[in-house]
mmJSON file of the N, C-alpha and C atoms, coordinates in Angstrom:
{"data_MODEL":{"atom_site":{
"group_PDB":["ATOM","ATOM","ATOM","ATOM","ATOM","ATOM","ATOM","ATOM","ATOM","ATOM","ATOM","ATOM","ATOM","ATOM","ATOM","ATOM","ATOM","ATOM","ATOM","ATOM","ATOM","ATOM","ATOM","ATOM","ATOM","ATOM","ATOM","ATOM","ATOM","ATOM","ATOM","ATOM","ATOM","ATOM","ATOM","ATOM","ATOM","ATOM","ATOM","ATOM","ATOM","ATOM","ATOM","ATOM","ATOM","ATOM","ATOM","ATOM","ATOM","ATOM","ATOM","ATOM","ATOM","ATOM","ATOM","ATOM","ATOM","ATOM","ATOM","ATOM","ATOM","ATOM","ATOM","ATOM","ATOM","ATOM","ATOM","ATOM","ATOM","ATOM","ATOM","ATOM","ATOM","ATOM","ATOM","ATOM","ATOM","ATOM","ATOM","ATOM","ATOM","ATOM","ATOM","ATOM","ATOM","ATOM","ATOM","ATOM","ATOM","ATOM","ATOM","ATOM","ATOM","ATOM","ATOM","ATOM","ATOM","ATOM","ATOM","ATOM","ATOM","ATOM","ATOM","ATOM","ATOM","ATOM","ATOM","ATOM","ATOM","ATOM","ATOM","ATOM","ATOM","ATOM","ATOM","ATOM","ATOM","ATOM","ATOM","ATOM","ATOM","ATOM","ATOM","ATOM","ATOM","ATOM","ATOM","ATOM","ATOM","ATOM","ATOM","ATOM","ATOM","ATOM","ATOM","ATOM","ATOM","ATOM","ATOM","ATOM","ATOM","ATOM","ATOM","ATOM","ATOM","ATOM","ATOM","ATOM","ATOM","ATOM","ATOM","ATOM","ATOM","ATOM","ATOM","ATOM","ATOM","ATOM","ATOM","ATOM","ATOM","ATOM","ATOM","ATOM","ATOM","ATOM","ATOM","ATOM","ATOM","ATOM","ATOM","ATOM","ATOM","ATOM","ATOM","ATOM","ATOM","ATOM","ATOM","ATOM","ATOM","ATOM","ATOM","ATOM","ATOM","ATOM","ATOM","ATOM","ATOM","ATOM","ATOM","ATOM","ATOM","ATOM","ATOM","ATOM","ATOM","ATOM","ATOM","ATOM","ATOM","ATOM","ATOM","ATOM","ATOM","ATOM","ATOM","ATOM","ATOM","ATOM","ATOM","ATOM","ATOM","ATOM","ATOM","ATOM"],
"id":[1,2,3,4,5,6,7,8,9,10,11,12,13,14,15,16,17,18,19,20,21,22,23,24,25,26,27,28,29,30,31,32,33,34,35,36,37,38,39,40,41,42,43,44,45,46,47,48,49,50,51,52,53,54,55,56,57,58,59,60,61,62,63,64,65,66,67,68,69,70,71,72,73,74,75,76,77,78,79,80,81,82,83,84,85,86,87,88,89,90,91,92,93,94,95,96,97,98,99,100,101,102,103,104,105,106,107,108,109,110,111,112,113,114,115,116,117,118,119,120,121,122,123,124,125,126,127,128,129,130,131,132,133,134,135,136,137,138,139,140,141,142,143,144,145,146,147,148,149,150,151,152,153,154,155,156,157,158,159,160,161,162,163,164,165,166,167,168,169,170,171,172,173,174,175,176,177,178,179,180,181,182,183,184,185,186,187,188,189,190,191,192,193,194,195,196,197,198,199,200,201,202,203,204,205,206,207,208,209,210,211,212,213,214,215,216],
"type_symbol":["N","C","C","N","C","C","N","C","C","N","C","C","N","C","C","N","C","C","N","C","C","N","C","C","N","C","C","N","C","C","N","C","C","N","C","C","N","C","C","N","C","C","N","C","C","N","C","C","N","C","C","N","C","C","N","C","C","N","C","C","N","C","C","N","C","C","N","C","C","N","C","C","N","C","C","N","C","C","N","C","C","N","C","C","N","C","C","N","C","C","N","C","C","N","C","C","N","C","C","N","C","C","N","C","C","N","C","C","N","C","C","N","C","C","N","C","C","N","C","C","N","C","C","N","C","C","N","C","C","N","C","C","N","C","C","N","C","C","N","C","C","N","C","C","N","C","C","N","C","C","N","C","C","N","C","C","N","C","C","N","C","C","N","C","C","N","C","C","N","C","C","N","C","C","N","C","C","N","C","C","N","C","C","N","C","C","N","C","C","N","C","C","N","C","C","N","C","C","N","C","C","N","C","C","N","C","C","N","C","C","N","C","C","N","C","C"],
"label_atom_id":["N","CA","C","N","CA","C","N","CA","C","N","CA","C","N","CA","C","N","CA","C","N","CA","C","N","CA","C","N","CA","C","N","CA","C","N","CA","C","N","CA","C","N","CA","C","N","CA","C","N","CA","C","N","CA","C","N","CA","C","N","CA","C","N","CA","C","N","CA","C","N","CA","C","N","CA","C","N","CA","C","N","CA","C","N","CA","C","N","CA","C","N","CA","C","N","CA","C","N","CA","C","N","CA","C","N","CA","C","N","CA","C","N","CA","C","N","CA","C","N","CA","C","N","CA","C","N","CA","C","N","CA","C","N","CA","C","N","CA","C","N","CA","C","N","CA","C","N","CA","C","N","CA","C","N","CA","C","N","CA","C","N","CA","C","N","CA","C","N","CA","C","N","CA","C","N","CA","C","N","CA","C","N","CA","C","N","CA","C","N","CA","C","N","CA","C","N","CA","C","N","CA","C","N","CA","C","N","CA","C","N","CA","C","N","CA","C","N","CA","C","N","CA","C","N","CA","C","N","CA","C","N","CA","C","N","CA","C","N","CA","C","N","CA","C","N","CA","C","N","CA","C"],
"label_alt_id":[null,null,null,null,null,null,null,null,null,null,null,null,null,null,null,null,null,null,null,null,null,null,null,null,null,null,null,null,null,null,null,null,null,null,null,null,null,null,null,null,null,null,null,null,null,null,null,null,null,null,null,null,null,null,null,null,null,null,null,null,null,null,null,null,null,null,null,null,null,null,null,null,null,null,null,null,null,null,null,null,null,null,null,null,null,null,null,null,null,null,null,null,null,null,null,null,null,null,null,null,null,null,null,null,null,null,null,null,null,null,null,null,null,null,null,null,null,null,null,null,null,null,null,null,null,null,null,null,null,null,null,null,null,null,null,null,null,null,null,null,null,null,null,null,null,null,null,null,null,null,null,null,null,null,null,null,null,null,null,null,null,null,null,null,null,null,null,null,null,null,null,null,null,null,null,null,null,null,null,null,null,null,null,null,null,null,null,null,null,null,null,null,null,null,null,null,null,null,null,null,null,null,null,null,null,null,null,null,null,null,null,null,null,null,null,null],
"label_comp_id":["MET","MET","MET","THR","THR","THR","ASP","ASP","ASP","ASP","ASP","ASP","GLU","GLU","GLU","TRP","TRP","TRP","LYS","LYS","LYS","GLN","GLN","GLN","TYR","TYR","TYR","ALA","ALA","ALA","ALA","ALA","ALA","GLN","GLN","GLN","ALA","ALA","ALA","LEU","LEU","LEU","LYS","LYS","LYS","ALA","ALA","ALA","GLU","GLU","GLU","LEU","LEU","LEU","ALA","ALA","ALA","LYS","LYS","LYS","ALA","ALA","ALA","GLY","GLY","GLY","VAL","VAL","VAL","GLY","GLY","GLY","TYR","TYR","TYR","GLU","GLU","GLU","ASP","ASP","ASP","LEU","LEU","LEU","ILE","ILE","ILE","GLN","GLN","GLN","ARG","ARG","ARG","LEU","LEU","LEU","HIS","HIS","HIS","ALA","ALA","ALA","ILE","ILE","ILE","GLY","GLY","GLY","VAL","VAL","VAL","ASP","ASP","ASP","GLU","GLU","GLU","SER","SER","SER","TYR","TYR","TYR","LYS","LYS","LYS","GLY","GLY","GLY","ILE","ILE","ILE","ALA","ALA","ALA","SER","SER","SER","LYS","LYS","LYS","ILE","ILE","ILE","ASN","ASN","ASN","ARG","ARG","ARG","GLY","GLY","GLY","THR","THR","THR","PHE","PHE","PHE","SER","SER","SER","PHE","PHE","PHE","LEU","LEU","LEU","PHE","PHE","PHE","PHE","PHE","PHE","ALA","ALA","ALA","GLN","GLN","GLN","CYS","CYS","CYS","MET","MET","MET","LYS","LYS","LYS","ALA","ALA","ALA","LEU","LEU","LEU","GLY","GLY","GLY","LYS","LYS","LYS","THR","THR","THR","GLU","GLU","GLU","ILE","ILE","ILE","ARG","ARG","ARG","LEU","LEU","LEU"],
"label_asym_id":["A","A","A","A","A","A","A","A","A","A","A","A","A","A","A","A","A","A","A","A","A","A","A","A","A","A","A","A","A","A","A","A","A","A","A","A","A","A","A","A","A","A","A","A","A","A","A","A","A","A","A","A","A","A","A","A","A","A","A","A","A","A","A","A","A","A","A","A","A","A","A","A","A","A","A","A","A","A","A","A","A","A","A","A","A","A","A","A","A","A","A","A","A","A","A","A","A","A","A","A","A","A","A","A","A","A","A","A","A","A","A","A","A","A","A","A","A","A","A","A","A","A","A","A","A","A","A","A","A","A","A","A","A","A","A","A","A","A","A","A","A","A","A","A","A","A","A","A","A","A","A","A","A","A","A","A","A","A","A","A","A","A","A","A","A","A","A","A","A","A","A","A","A","A","A","A","A","A","A","A","A","A","A","A","A","A","A","A","A","A","A","A","A","A","A","A","A","A","A","A","A","A","A","A","A","A","A","A","A","A","A","A","A","A","A","A"],
"label_entity_id":["1","1","1","1","1","1","1","1","1","1","1","1","1","1","1","1","1","1","1","1","1","1","1","1","1","1","1","1","1","1","1","1","1","1","1","1","1","1","1","1","1","1","1","1","1","1","1","1","1","1","1","1","1","1","1","1","1","1","1","1","1","1","1","1","1","1","1","1","1","1","1","1","1","1","1","1","1","1","1","1","1","1","1","1","1","1","1","1","1","1","1","1","1","1","1","1","1","1","1","1","1","1","1","1","1","1","1","1","1","1","1","1","1","1","1","1","1","1","1","1","1","1","1","1","1","1","1","1","1","1","1","1","1","1","1","1","1","1","1","1","1","1","1","1","1","1","1","1","1","1","1","1","1","1","1","1","1","1","1","1","1","1","1","1","1","1","1","1","1","1","1","1","1","1","1","1","1","1","1","1","1","1","1","1","1","1","1","1","1","1","1","1","1","1","1","1","1","1","1","1","1","1","1","1","1","1","1","1","1","1","1","1","1","1","1","1"],
"label_seq_id":[1,1,1,2,2,2,3,3,3,4,4,4,5,5,5,6,6,6,7,7,7,8,8,8,9,9,9,10,10,10,11,11,11,12,12,12,13,13,13,14,14,14,15,15,15,16,16,16,17,17,17,18,18,18,19,19,19,20,20,20,21,21,21,22,22,22,23,23,23,24,24,24,25,25,25,26,26,26,27,27,27,28,28,28,29,29,29,30,30,30,31,31,31,32,32,32,33,33,33,34,34,34,35,35,35,36,36,36,37,37,37,38,38,38,39,39,39,40,40,40,41,41,41,42,42,42,43,43,43,44,44,44,45,45,45,46,46,46,47,47,47,48,48,48,49,49,49,50,50,50,51,51,51,52,52,52,53,53,53,54,54,54,55,55,55,56,56,56,57,57,57,58,58,58,59,59,59,60,60,60,61,61,61,62,62,62,63,63,63,64,64,64,65,65,65,66,66,66,67,67,67,68,68,68,69,69,69,70,70,70,71,71,71,72,72,72],
"pdbx_PDB_ins_code":[null,null,null,null,null,null,null,null,null,null,null,null,null,null,null,null,null,null,null,null,null,null,null,null,null,null,null,null,null,null,null,null,null,null,null,null,null,null,null,null,null,null,null,null,null,null,null,null,null,null,null,null,null,null,null,null,null,null,null,null,null,null,null,null,null,null,null,null,null,null,null,null,null,null,null,null,null,null,null,null,null,null,null,null,null,null,null,null,null,null,null,null,null,null,null,null,null,null,null,null,null,null,null,null,null,null,null,null,null,null,null,null,null,null,null,null,null,null,null,null,null,null,null,null,null,null,null,null,null,null,null,null,null,null,null,null,null,null,null,null,null,null,null,null,null,null,null,null,null,null,null,null,null,null,null,null,null,null,null,null,null,null,null,null,null,null,null,null,null,null,null,null,null,null,null,null,null,null,null,null,null,null,null,null,null,null,null,null,null,null,null,null,null,null,null,null,null,null,null,null,null,null,null,null,null,null,null,null,null,null,null,null,null,null,null,null],
"Cartn_x":[212.898,214.277,214.885,216.17,216.896,217.234,217.64,218.043,219.188,220.141,221.263,220.792,219.824,219.28,218.541,217.832,217.152,218.168,219.251,220.305,220.908,221.146,221.697,220.711,219.432,218.39,218.361,218.436,218.425,219.638,220.795,222.025,221.932,221.435,221.315,220.324,219.232,218.231,218.831,219.561,220.169,221.273,222.092,223.157,222.576,221.462,220.816,220.333,219.759,219.291,220.466,221.561,222.754,223.292,223.324,223.828,222.935,221.621,220.692,220.905,221.216,221.425,222.852,223.725,225.118,225.865,225.51,226.068,226.929,228.154,229.049,228.972,229.71,229.662,230.107,231.157,231.638,230.555,229.908,228.833,227.651,227.354,226.268,226.544,227.781,228.15,227.835,228.207,227.955,226.455,225.715,224.272,223.577,224.028,223.462,223.784,225.009,225.409,224.515,224.158,223.317,221.923,221.478,220.164,220.298,221.513,221.722,222.073,222.517,222.892,224.398,225.086,226.544,226.925,227.585,228.057,229.475,230.274,231.632,231.608,232.663,232.784,232.759,233.559,233.647,232.286,231.576,230.267,229.268,229.244,228.322,228.683,229.951,230.386,230.047,230.271,229.981,228.494,227.682,226.231,225.695,226.091,225.539,226.054,227.339,227.89,227.366,227.115,226.565,225.054,224.422,222.966,222.333,223.065,222.583,222.214,221.508,221.083,219.597,219.209,217.804,217.01,215.702,214.858,215.047,215.305,215.581,216.756,217.846,219.005,218.629,217.872,217.429,216.617,215.672,214.846,215.699,216.701,217.602,218.364,218.819,219.528,218.615,217.378,216.437,216.164,216.025,215.836,217.055,218.247,219.486,219.62,219.037,219.08,217.944,217.027,215.895,214.811,214.818,213.83,212.577,211.431,210.17,209.431,209.895,209.306,210.407,210.212,211.131,210.315,210.861,210.227,211.123,210.514,211.271,210.964],
"Cartn_y":[-86.577,-86.205,-85.657,-85.865,-85.334,-83.861,-83.179,-81.781,-81.63,-82.543,-82.469,-82.636,-83.5,-83.689,-82.425,-81.763,-80.515,-79.439,-79.37,-78.392,-78.628,-79.889,-80.238,-79.859,-80.11,-79.765,-78.257,-77.478,-76.013,-75.529,-76.067,-75.677,-76.001,-77.172,-77.578,-76.696,-76.315,-75.464,-74.103,-73.509,-72.203,-72.311,-73.334,-73.524,-73.722,-74.424,-74.65,-73.33,-72.467,-71.172,-70.303,-70.353,-69.613,-70.131,-71.449,-72.058,-71.706,-71.77,-71.419,-69.988,-69.114,-67.708,-67.438,-68.438,-68.261,-67.309,-67.342,-66.417,-67.167,-66.702,-67.25,-66.422,-66.834,-66.142,-64.684,-64.399,-63.018,-62.131,-62.633,-61.874,-61.722,-62.764,-62.694,-61.612,-61.516,-60.48,-59.098,-58.869,-57.575,-57.311,-58.328,-58.172,-57.926,-58.618,-58.385,-56.968,-56.555,-55.2,-54.163,-54.407,-53.475,-53.318,-54.324,-54.213,-53.916,-53.538,-53.103,-54.194,-55.342,-56.464,-56.653,-56.466,-56.626,-58.003,-58.758,-60.095,-60.27,-61.022,-61.334,-62.645,-62.863,-64.111,-65.299,-65.182,-66.271,-66.533,-65.468,-65.615,-66.305,-65.881,-66.489,-67.951,-68.209,-69.582,-70.496,-70.031,-70.845,-71.13,-70.081,-70.252,-71.231,-71.008,-71.829,-73.261,-73.434,-74.79,-75.612,-74.962,-75.67,-75.817,-74.955,-74.966,-74.39,-73.517,-72.972,-71.499,-71.165,-69.798,-69.67,-68.463,-68.194,-68.041,-68.102,-67.838,-66.386,-65.506,-64.112,-64.029,-64.731,-64.735,-65.335,-66.41,-67.036,-66.035,-65.329,-64.351,-63.211,-62.773,-61.724,-62.192,-63.429,-63.985,-64.056,-64.475,-64.563,-63.173,-62.177,-60.793,-60.332,-60.631,-60.246,-60.919,-62.11,-62.828,-62.41,-61.603,-61.177,-62.223,-63.182,-64.267,-63.842,-64.108,-63.85,-65.146,-66.231,-67.555,-68.594,-69.606,-70.753,-72.008,-73.095,-74.406,-75.238,-75.794,-76.661,-78.114],
"Cartn_z":[59.753,59.505,60.79,60.927,62.086,61.849,62.897,62.755,61.754,61.791,60.856,59.412,59.2,57.855,57.385,58.294,57.949,57.607,58.351,58.073,56.694,56.373,55.065,53.957,54.191,53.232,52.998,54.078,53.97,53.185,53.503,52.81,51.324,51.001,49.597,48.847,49.506,48.866,48.52,49.455,49.202,48.16,48.25,47.266,45.866,45.764,44.469,43.871,44.697,44.207,43.759,44.488,44.086,42.752,42.614,41.379,40.19,40.379,39.294,38.831,39.769,39.45,38.97,39.064,38.668,39.586,40.874,41.85,42.86,43.033,44.048,45.314,46.315,47.607,47.511,46.733,46.61,45.992,44.945,44.305,45.257,46.02,46.989,48.029,48.487,49.452,48.88,47.635,46.992,46.844,46.467,46.297,47.635,48.669,49.997,50.469,50.234,50.618,49.93,48.683,47.921,48.53,49.286,49.934,51.426,51.841,53.218,54.213,53.713,54.587,54.492,55.605,55.62,56.159,55.323,55.691,55.171,55.881,55.425,54.642,53.877,53.128,54.092,55.146,56.122,56.777,57.111,57.737,56.827,55.572,54.606,54.369,54.136,53.873,55.041,56.252,57.44,57.563,57.448,57.567,56.533,55.284,54.206,54.289,54.505,54.544,55.722,56.852,58.011,57.929,57.13,57.055,58.315,58.996,60.272,60.139,59.066,58.867,59.176,59.493,59.801,58.506,58.646,57.483,57.035,57.972,57.638,56.658,56.945,56.058,54.705,54.71,53.463,52.64,53.288,52.591,52.036,52.796,52.317,51.083,51.105,49.95,48.735,48.929,47.818,47.241,48.106,47.651,46.858,47.375,46.701,45.339,45.198,43.922,42.996,43.503,42.694,42.58,43.496,43.484,44.216,43.635,44.312,44.62,44.003,44.258,44.269,45.112,45.136,45.284,44.833,45.004,45.914,46.942,47.853,47.567],
"occupancy":[1.0,1.0,1.0,1.0,1.0,1.0,1.0,1.0,1.0,1.0,1.0,1.0,1.0,1.0,1.0,1.0,1.0,1.0,1.0,1.0,1.0,1.0,1.0,1.0,1.0,1.0,1.0,1.0,1.0,1.0,1.0,1.0,1.0,1.0,1.0,1.0,1.0,1.0,1.0,1.0,1.0,1.0,1.0,1.0,1.0,1.0,1.0,1.0,1.0,1.0,1.0,1.0,1.0,1.0,1.0,1.0,1.0,1.0,1.0,1.0,1.0,1.0,1.0,1.0,1.0,1.0,1.0,1.0,1.0,1.0,1.0,1.0,1.0,1.0,1.0,1.0,1.0,1.0,1.0,1.0,1.0,1.0,1.0,1.0,1.0,1.0,1.0,1.0,1.0,1.0,1.0,1.0,1.0,1.0,1.0,1.0,1.0,1.0,1.0,1.0,1.0,1.0,1.0,1.0,1.0,1.0,1.0,1.0,1.0,1.0,1.0,1.0,1.0,1.0,1.0,1.0,1.0,1.0,1.0,1.0,1.0,1.0,1.0,1.0,1.0,1.0,1.0,1.0,1.0,1.0,1.0,1.0,1.0,1.0,1.0,1.0,1.0,1.0,1.0,1.0,1.0,1.0,1.0,1.0,1.0,1.0,1.0,1.0,1.0,1.0,1.0,1.0,1.0,1.0,1.0,1.0,1.0,1.0,1.0,1.0,1.0,1.0,1.0,1.0,1.0,1.0,1.0,1.0,1.0,1.0,1.0,1.0,1.0,1.0,1.0,1.0,1.0,1.0,1.0,1.0,1.0,1.0,1.0,1.0,1.0,1.0,1.0,1.0,1.0,1.0,1.0,1.0,1.0,1.0,1.0,1.0,1.0,1.0,1.0,1.0,1.0,1.0,1.0,1.0,1.0,1.0,1.0,1.0,1.0,1.0,1.0,1.0,1.0,1.0,1.0,1.0],
"B_iso_or_equiv":[0.0,0.0,0.0,0.0,0.0,0.0,0.0,0.0,0.0,0.0,0.0,0.0,0.0,0.0,0.0,0.0,0.0,0.0,0.0,0.0,0.0,0.0,0.0,0.0,0.0,0.0,0.0,0.0,0.0,0.0,0.0,0.0,0.0,0.0,0.0,0.0,0.0,0.0,0.0,0.0,0.0,0.0,0.0,0.0,0.0,0.0,0.0,0.0,0.0,0.0,0.0,0.0,0.0,0.0,0.0,0.0,0.0,0.0,0.0,0.0,0.0,0.0,0.0,0.0,0.0,0.0,0.0,0.0,0.0,0.0,0.0,0.0,0.0,0.0,0.0,0.0,0.0,0.0,0.0,0.0,0.0,0.0,0.0,0.0,0.0,0.0,0.0,0.0,0.0,0.0,0.0,0.0,0.0,0.0,0.0,0.0,0.0,0.0,0.0,0.0,0.0,0.0,0.0,0.0,0.0,0.0,0.0,0.0,0.0,0.0,0.0,0.0,0.0,0.0,0.0,0.0,0.0,0.0,0.0,0.0,0.0,0.0,0.0,0.0,0.0,0.0,0.0,0.0,0.0,0.0,0.0,0.0,0.0,0.0,0.0,0.0,0.0,0.0,0.0,0.0,0.0,0.0,0.0,0.0,0.0,0.0,0.0,0.0,0.0,0.0,0.0,0.0,0.0,0.0,0.0,0.0,0.0,0.0,0.0,0.0,0.0,0.0,0.0,0.0,0.0,0.0,0.0,0.0,0.0,0.0,0.0,0.0,0.0,0.0,0.0,0.0,0.0,0.0,0.0,0.0,0.0,0.0,0.0,0.0,0.0,0.0,0.0,0.0,0.0,0.0,0.0,0.0,0.0,0.0,0.0,0.0,0.0,0.0,0.0,0.0,0.0,0.0,0.0,0.0,0.0,0.0,0.0,0.0,0.0,0.0,0.0,0.0,0.0,0.0,0.0,0.0],
"pdbx_formal_charge":[null,null,null,null,null,null,null,null,null,null,null,null,null,null,null,null,null,null,null,null,null,null,null,null,null,null,null,null,null,null,null,null,null,null,null,null,null,null,null,null,null,null,null,null,null,null,null,null,null,null,null,null,null,null,null,null,null,null,null,null,null,null,null,null,null,null,null,null,null,null,null,null,null,null,null,null,null,null,null,null,null,null,null,null,null,null,null,null,null,null,null,null,null,null,null,null,null,null,null,null,null,null,null,null,null,null,null,null,null,null,null,null,null,null,null,null,null,null,null,null,null,null,null,null,null,null,null,null,null,null,null,null,null,null,null,null,null,null,null,null,null,null,null,null,null,null,null,null,null,null,null,null,null,null,null,null,null,null,null,null,null,null,null,null,null,null,null,null,null,null,null,null,null,null,null,null,null,null,null,null,null,null,null,null,null,null,null,null,null,null,null,null,null,null,null,null,null,null,null,null,null,null,null,null,null,null,null,null,null,null,null,null,null,null,null,null],
"auth_seq_id":[1,1,1,2,2,2,3,3,3,4,4,4,5,5,5,6,6,6,7,7,7,8,8,8,9,9,9,10,10,10,11,11,11,12,12,12,13,13,13,14,14,14,15,15,15,16,16,16,17,17,17,18,18,18,19,19,19,20,20,20,21,21,21,22,22,22,23,23,23,24,24,24,25,25,25,26,26,26,27,27,27,28,28,28,29,29,29,30,30,30,31,31,31,32,32,32,33,33,33,34,34,34,35,35,35,36,36,36,37,37,37,38,38,38,39,39,39,40,40,40,41,41,41,42,42,42,43,43,43,44,44,44,45,45,45,46,46,46,47,47,47,48,48,48,49,49,49,50,50,50,51,51,51,52,52,52,53,53,53,54,54,54,55,55,55,56,56,56,57,57,57,58,58,58,59,59,59,60,60,60,61,61,61,62,62,62,63,63,63,64,64,64,65,65,65,66,66,66,67,67,67,68,68,68,69,69,69,70,70,70,71,71,71,72,72,72],
"auth_comp_id":["MET","MET","MET","THR","THR","THR","ASP","ASP","ASP","ASP","ASP","ASP","GLU","GLU","GLU","TRP","TRP","TRP","LYS","LYS","LYS","GLN","GLN","GLN","TYR","TYR","TYR","ALA","ALA","ALA","ALA","ALA","ALA","GLN","GLN","GLN","ALA","ALA","ALA","LEU","LEU","LEU","LYS","LYS","LYS","ALA","ALA","ALA","GLU","GLU","GLU","LEU","LEU","LEU","ALA","ALA","ALA","LYS","LYS","LYS","ALA","ALA","ALA","GLY","GLY","GLY","VAL","VAL","VAL","GLY","GLY","GLY","TYR","TYR","TYR","GLU","GLU","GLU","ASP","ASP","ASP","LEU","LEU","LEU","ILE","ILE","ILE","GLN","GLN","GLN","ARG","ARG","ARG","LEU","LEU","LEU","HIS","HIS","HIS","ALA","ALA","ALA","ILE","ILE","ILE","GLY","GLY","GLY","VAL","VAL","VAL","ASP","ASP","ASP","GLU","GLU","GLU","SER","SER","SER","TYR","TYR","TYR","LYS","LYS","LYS","GLY","GLY","GLY","ILE","ILE","ILE","ALA","ALA","ALA","SER","SER","SER","LYS","LYS","LYS","ILE","ILE","ILE","ASN","ASN","ASN","ARG","ARG","ARG","GLY","GLY","GLY","THR","THR","THR","PHE","PHE","PHE","SER","SER","SER","PHE","PHE","PHE","LEU","LEU","LEU","PHE","PHE","PHE","PHE","PHE","PHE","ALA","ALA","ALA","GLN","GLN","GLN","CYS","CYS","CYS","MET","MET","MET","LYS","LYS","LYS","ALA","ALA","ALA","LEU","LEU","LEU","GLY","GLY","GLY","LYS","LYS","LYS","THR","THR","THR","GLU","GLU","GLU","ILE","ILE","ILE","ARG","ARG","ARG","LEU","LEU","LEU"],
"auth_asym_id":["A","A","A","A","A","A","A","A","A","A","A","A","A","A","A","A","A","A","A","A","A","A","A","A","A","A","A","A","A","A","A","A","A","A","A","A","A","A","A","A","A","A","A","A","A","A","A","A","A","A","A","A","A","A","A","A","A","A","A","A","A","A","A","A","A","A","A","A","A","A","A","A","A","A","A","A","A","A","A","A","A","A","A","A","A","A","A","A","A","A","A","A","A","A","A","A","A","A","A","A","A","A","A","A","A","A","A","A","A","A","A","A","A","A","A","A","A","A","A","A","A","A","A","A","A","A","A","A","A","A","A","A","A","A","A","A","A","A","A","A","A","A","A","A","A","A","A","A","A","A","A","A","A","A","A","A","A","A","A","A","A","A","A","A","A","A","A","A","A","A","A","A","A","A","A","A","A","A","A","A","A","A","A","A","A","A","A","A","A","A","A","A","A","A","A","A","A","A","A","A","A","A","A","A","A","A","A","A","A","A","A","A","A","A","A","A"],
"auth_atom_id":["N","CA","C","N","CA","C","N","CA","C","N","CA","C","N","CA","C","N","CA","C","N","CA","C","N","CA","C","N","CA","C","N","CA","C","N","CA","C","N","CA","C","N","CA","C","N","CA","C","N","CA","C","N","CA","C","N","CA","C","N","CA","C","N","CA","C","N","CA","C","N","CA","C","N","CA","C","N","CA","C","N","CA","C","N","CA","C","N","CA","C","N","CA","C","N","CA","C","N","CA","C","N","CA","C","N","CA","C","N","CA","C","N","CA","C","N","CA","C","N","CA","C","N","CA","C","N","CA","C","N","CA","C","N","CA","C","N","CA","C","N","CA","C","N","CA","C","N","CA","C","N","CA","C","N","CA","C","N","CA","C","N","CA","C","N","CA","C","N","CA","C","N","CA","C","N","CA","C","N","CA","C","N","CA","C","N","CA","C","N","CA","C","N","CA","C","N","CA","C","N","CA","C","N","CA","C","N","CA","C","N","CA","C","N","CA","C","N","CA","C","N","CA","C","N","CA","C","N","CA","C","N","CA","C","N","CA","C","N","CA","C","N","CA","C","N","CA","C","N","CA","C"],
"pdbx_PDB_model_num":[1,1,1,1,1,1,1,1,1,1,1,1,1,1,1,1,1,1,1,1,1,1,1,1,1,1,1,1,1,1,1,1,1,1,1,1,1,1,1,1,1,1,1,1,1,1,1,1,1,1,1,1,1,1,1,1,1,1,1,1,1,1,1,1,1,1,1,1,1,1,1,1,1,1,1,1,1,1,1,1,1,1,1,1,1,1,1,1,1,1,1,1,1,1,1,1,1,1,1,1,1,1,1,1,1,1,1,1,1,1,1,1,1,1,1,1,1,1,1,1,1,1,1,1,1,1,1,1,1,1,1,1,1,1,1,1,1,1,1,1,1,1,1,1,1,1,1,1,1,1,1,1,1,1,1,1,1,1,1,1,1,1,1,1,1,1,1,1,1,1,1,1,1,1,1,1,1,1,1,1,1,1,1,1,1,1,1,1,1,1,1,1,1,1,1,1,1,1,1,1,1,1,1,1,1,1,1,1,1,1,1,1,1,1,1,1]
}}}
């Protein structure tokens, strides 16, 4: 796969987890804030839509969603 395909895969994986949890970007911002991670709506939307986020950000999102396991 190309780098762009990997980015798309990453974005889809995170979006799928958000959808399963019924969480939108605004709710994600609040949940991240609750665990000490400050992100703006624009920042989150850009990262997720481009698929250019770090694994650290992905792990923070999973923690904010209360996920302890994911399937890729």
